[in-house]
C-alpha positions in Angstrom: 0.0 0.0 0.0 2.8 2.4 0.9 4.7 1.6 -2.3 1.6 2.2 -4.4 0.9 5.5 -2.6 4.5 6.7 -3.3 4.2 5.7 -6.9 0.9 7.5 -7.4 2.3 10.6 -5.7 5.4 10.5 -8.0 3.2 10.2 -11.1 1.0 13.0 -10.0 4.1 15.2 -9.4 5.4 14.4 -12.8 2.1 15.2 -14.4 1.8 18.5 -12.5 5.3 19.4 -13.5 4.5 18.6 -17.1 1.3 20.7 -16.9 3.1 23.7 -15.3 5.9 23.5 -17.9 3.4 23.2 -20.8 1.4 26.3 -19.5 4.5 28.3 -18.9 6.0 27.4 -22.2 2.7 28.3 -24.0 2.6 31.6 -22.2 6.2 32.4 -23.2 5.6 31.6 -26.9 4.5 34.5 -29.1 4.9 35.0 -32.8 5.5 38.7 -32.2 5.9 40.9 -29.2 5.0 44.5 -29.7 6.7 47.0 -27.4 4.6 50.1 -26.5 4.6 52.9 -24.1 1.3 53.8 -22.4 0.6 56.9 -24.6 -2.6 57.3 -26.5 -1.0 57.2 -29.9 1.0 54.0 -29.0 -2.1 52.4 -27.5 -4.0 53.1 -30.7 -1.5 51.8 -33.3 -0.2 48.9 -31.2 -3.7 47.5 -30.6 -4.9 47.9 -34.2 -1.8 46.1 -35.5 -2.1 43.4 -32.8 -5.8 42.7 -33.7 -5.0 42.5 -37.4 -2.1 40.1 -36.8 -4.3 38.0 -34.5 -6.9 38.0 -37.2 -4.3 36.3 -39.4 -3.7 33.6 -36.8 -0.6 35.0 -35.1 -0.1 35.0 -31.4 0.7 38.5 -30.3 1.9 39.9 -27.0 1.7 43.6 -26.2 4.5 44.7 -23.8 3.7 47.9 -22.0 6.8 49.7 -20.6 8.5 53.1 -20.7 10.5 54.4 -23.7 14.0 53.7 -22.6 13.2 50.1 -21.5 11.2 49.6 -24.7 14.2 50.5 -27.0 16.6 48.4 -24.9 14.3 45.4 -25.2 13.8 45.9 -28.9 17.5 46.1 -29.5 18.1 42.9 -27.4 15.3 41.0 -29.1 13.1 40.8 -26.0 10.5 42.5 -28.1 10.3 42.5 -31.9 8.5 45.7 -33.1 7.2 49.1 -32.1 4.7 51.1 -34.1 5.6 54.5 -32.5 9.2 55.4 -33.1 9.0 59.3 -33.2 11.7 60.4 -35.6 14.0 62.1 -36.1 13.9 64.2 -32.9 12.0 62.7 -30.1 13.5 59.2 -30.2 16.6 60.0 -32.2 18.8 59.5 -29.2 17.6 55.9 -28.9 18.4 55.3 -32.6 21.9 56.7 -32.0 22.5 54.1 -29.4 20.6 51.1 -30.8 20.3 51.8 -34.5 22.8 49.1 -35.5 20.3 46.4 -34.2 17.1 48.0 -35.4 15.5 48.5 -38.8 13.0 51.2 -39.7 10.6 49.2 -42.0 8.1 51.9 -42.8 7.0 55.4 -41.9 3.5 54.5 -40.8 2.6 58.2 -40.5 5.0 59.9 -42.9 4.8 63.4 -41.5 2.8 65.9 -39.5 3.6 64.5 -36.0 4.5 67.2 -33.6 5.2 67.8 -29.9 5.4 70.9 -27.8 4.1 72.9 -24.8 0.4 73.4 -25.0 -2.0 75.8 -23.2 -5.7 76.5 -23.3 -6.7 79.4 -25.7 -7.6 81.7 -22.8 -4.1 81.2 -21.4 -2.5 81.9 -24.8 -4.5 85.2 -24.9 -3.3 86.1 -21.4 0.3 85.4 -22.3 0.2 87.4 -25.5 -2.9 89.3 -26.7 -1.5 89.5 -30.2 -2.1 85.8 -30.6 1.5 84.7 -30.9 2.1 83.3 -27.4 5.5 81.7 -27.0 7.3 79.6 -24.5 9.3 82.8 -23.8 6.2 84.5 -22.5 5.9 82.0 -19.6 8.8 83.7 -17.8 7.0 87.0 -17.2 3.8 85.2 -16.1 5.3 82.5 -13.9 3.0 83.1 -10.9 0.0 82.1 -13.1 1.5 78.6 -13.4 3.2 78.3 -10.0 6.3 77.8 -12.1 5.2 74.3 -13.1 4.9 72.4 -16.5 2.8 69.3 -16.3 4.5 66.5 -18.1 4.2 62.7 -18.6 6.5 59.8 -17.7 10.1 60.5 -17.0 11.6 58.3 -19.8 9.7 60.1 -22.6 11.6 62.0 -25.2 9.1 64.9 -24.8 10.3 65.3 -21.2 13.9 65.7 -22.3 12.7 68.3 -24.9 10.7 70.2 -22.2 13.7 70.2 -19.9 15.7 71.7 -22.8 13.0 74.3 -23.3 13.2 75.3 -19.6 17.0 75.9 -20.1 16.8 77.5 -23.5 14.1 80.1 -22.4 15.8 80.7 -19.0 12.7 79.5 -17.0 14.7 79.6 -13.8 13.2 77.7 -10.9 10.5 76.1 -13.1 9.6 72.5 -12.3 8.8 69.8 -14.9 6.3 67.7 -13.1 6.4 64.0 -13.9 3.1 62.3 -14.4 1.6 60.0 -17.2 -0.3 60.5 -20.4 -3.6 60.0 -18.5 -2.5 62.0 -15.5 -1.5 64.9 -17.7 -4.8 64.9 -19.5 -6.7 64.8 -16.3 -4.8 67.8 -15.0 -5.5 69.6 -18.2 -9.2 68.8 -18.3 -9.6 69.9 -14.6 -7.8 73.2 -15.2 -9.9 73.9 -18.3 -13.1 73.1 -16.5 -12.1 75.8 -13.9 -10.6 78.1 -16.4 -7.3 78.0 -14.6 -4.0 78.5 -16.4 -1.9 75.4 -17.1 0.9 74.4 -19.5 1.4 70.8 -20.4 3.6 68.6 -22.6 1.5 67.4 -25.5 1.8 66.0 -29.0 -0.1 65.3 -32.2 -1.6 62.8 -32.8 -3.5 62.9 -29.5 -7.3 62.5 -28.9 -7.4 65.3 -26.4 -7.2 67.9 -29.2 -10.7 66.7 -30.3 -12.0 66.4 -26.8 -10.9 69.8 -25.4 -11.6 72.9 -27.5 -9.1 75.6 -28.0 -5.8 74.0 -27.2 -2.8 76.0 -28.5 0.8 75.2 -29.0 3.2 77.8 -27.6 5.5 79.0 -30.3 9.0 77.7 -30.0 11.5 79.9 -31.9 14.4 78.1 -30.3 13.1 74.8 -31.6 13.7 73.2 -28.2 10.8 70.8 -28.7 12.1 69.8 -32.2 10.4 70.1 -35.5 8.1 68.2 -37.8 8.3 64.5 -37.2 7.2 61.2 -38.7 6.1 58.0 -36.8 8.0 54.9 -37.9 7.5 51.2 -37.4 10.8 49.7 -36.1 11.8 46.1 -35.7 14.6 44.1 -34.3 16.8 43.5 -37.3 17.8 39.9 -36.4 14.2 38.9 -35.8 13.0 40.5 -39.0 15.7 38.8 -41.1 14.7 35.4 -39.9 13.0 33.6 -42.9 10.4 32.1 -40.5 9.1 35.6 -39.9 8.9 36.7 -43.5 5.1 36.8 -43.8 4.5 38.6 -40.5 7.2 41.2 -41.3 5.5 41.8 -44.6 2.2 42.8 -42.8 4.1 44.9 -40.3 5.9 46.7 -43.1 2.7 47.4 -45.0 1.0 48.9 -41.9 0.5 52.6 -42.7 -2.2 55.2 -42.2 -3.0 58.8 -41.6 -3.2 61.3 -38.8 -7.0 61.2 -39.2 -7.0 57.4 -38.9 -5.1 57.3 -35.6 -7.0 60.2 -34.2 -10.3 58.4 -34.9 -9.0 55.2 -33.2 -8.0 57.2 -30.1 -11.4 58.7 -29.9 -13.1 55.3 -30.3 -10.8 53.9 -27.6 -11.7 56.7 -25.2 -15.4 56.1 -25.9 -15.6 52.3 -26.1 -12.4 50.9 -24.6 -9.0 50.1 -25.9 -9.6 46.8 -27.7 -13.2 47.6 -28.6 -12.3 51.0 -30.1 -9.4 49.4 -32.2 -11.7 46.7 -33.5 -14.4 49.2 -34.3 -12.0 51.1 -36.5 -10.8 47.9 -38.2 -14.4 47.0 -39.0 -15.0 50.4 -40.5 -11.8 50.4 -42.6 -11.6 46.9 -44.1 -10.3 48.2 -47.4 -7.3 49.8 -45.8 -6.7 46.8 -43.5 -7.0 44.3 -46.4 -4.3 46.3 -48.2 -1.9 45.7 -45.3 -2.7 42.0 -45.6 -2.2 42.0 -49.3 -5.8 41.0 -50.0 
């Protein structure tokens, strides 16, 4: 009896081990891992591409992290693709470090992307009644803002640019407040509802421009915040060159759309949820999606 009991227990342990290994192994396997930062534009493009790839039968993992970690992981092959490489300014420093291991396969939004410091229209009027409010105007009105610029996560390229703007425009004693995309938007919406003055880091494409009326970019003659940018799809070069990934890389490379497209997805996601909003846009834009798929 004791021998049988030991044997049964041993078999059970082997089976449990096999089950645990199988589950862990299955969870670890993905045809493609998409690295993304929790910004509205990245959430939009990453989820749309993921759903399209899943539609074709691929197993997709979305890896949510911060920008520096994302590029390190992409270079190391821990992730395989990102749909939101802002070039040539915002993420140019990452390309300088990791470019020998990355490939830009397409400009999925070939131009018109922009980032800067943004204020409500009534704040722009207060800063300069001539309608040409500049970052330089913040210095003479610092008490209206408590010498604070509301930012997003610390690893974002826009935060580096905003820090440069503080130096370039001699905004002595000004604080760049770390937050998140969602936190920054909440602060902005709260201030606008109370008609309080606020300056935030913001970028196009972003759904908040459609949701909040009268947002204005402060002019930036020093070009501290960079210039016109494009949004690229970048992949890990070694992974992309693997013949086994040829078909999936072809879809990823074909993925391209417009500012209007991504803005529409962001609004849908705000209204319906991240996955639901992305799927709704796919359903309404089959012809464009089919072109990515070569149909």
